[in-house]
TIBA-517373 format. One line per 5 residues: their letters; for each residue z, y, x of C-alpha. Coordinates in steps of 0.1 Angstrom, whole numbers. Each point is the difference from the previous one (the first is absolute). Example, Ala and Ser with C-alpha at 12.3 -4.5 7.8 and 13.67 -1.06 7.14 Angstrom:
# residues 2
as> 78/-45/123 ~ -7/34/14
//
This chain:
# residues 92
mglqk> -183/624/59 ~ 15/32/-13 ~ 30/3/-22 ~ -19/17/-28 ~ -15/-33/-13
tiaal> 33/-17/4 ~ 19/26/-19 ~ -27/2/-27 ~ 1/-38/-4 ~ 38/0/-3
aneen> -2/28/-26 ~ -16/-25/-24 ~ 25/-21/-20 ~ -23/-30/-3 ~ -5/0/37
rkile> 37/0/6 ~ 5/-29/-25 ~ -26/-20/19 ~ 17/7/34 ~ 34/-10/-15
llqsg> -15/-32/-13 ~ -15/-8/33 ~ 34/3/17 ~ 7/-36/-11 ~ -31/-12/19
plaag> -38/0/-1 ~ -19/-4/-33 ~ -35/-2/-12 ~ -14/27/-23 ~ 1/-23/-30
aiark> 37/-8/5 ~ 7/37/3 ~ -18/8/-32 ~ 19/-27/-19 ~ 34/9/13
lqmsp> -5/38/-7 ~ -20/-6/-32 ~ -29/21/13 ~ -37/-6/-3 ~ -18/-15/30
aavsy> -21/32/3 ~ 32/22/1 ~ 16/-22/26 ~ -32/1/21 ~ -1/38/-2
hlakl> 37/3/11 ~ -4/-26/28 ~ -30/20/13 ~ 21/32/0 ~ 29/-17/18
kqagl> -24/-15/25 ~ -16/34/7 ~ 35/13/5 ~ 8/-27/26 ~ 27/-15/-21
lyetr> -15/-35/-4 ~ -10/-30/21 ~ -27/-24/-13 ~ -2/-36/9 ~ -30/-21/-12
rgnfi> 8/-34/-14 ~ -33/-16/-10 ~ -14/20/-29 ~ 33/18/-4 ~ 16/30/17
dyead> 37/1/3 ~ 16/35/3 ~ 31/8/18 ~ 19/33/4 ~ -3/17/34
ltlld> 27/27/0 ~ -2/10/37 ~ -15/34/-10 ~ 31/7/-20 ~ 19/2/33
elvaw> -23/29/10 ~ 5/16/-34 ~ 38/-3/3 ~ 0/15/35 ~ -21/29/-13
vsglk> 22/7/-29 ~ 31/-3/22 ~ -15/26/23 ~ -6/23/-30 ~ 36/-4/-9
geesd> 12/7/35 ~ 14/-35/5 ~ -1/-17/33 ~ -23/-30/4 ~ 14/-33/11
et> -30/-3/25 ~ 12/29/22
//
């Protein structure tokens, strides 16, 4: 997974709000929509973008899907940005 999709997903404010909400634990799309006062269609769109960017886990629970933030790609992004800034990585 390249960083382009990750950066593009993080550039969207609604995607960032969803990721922040999911920091407290997994939620179904309906719960996300209610908490952020978004339409189910909008939440579905943003969840798809976050999933394509590799920033979400999905867990099926019967007819429901719980979404959970997967921020491991952000470590790669931070390392890349640190390299641009000429900072040493902790992994060396």
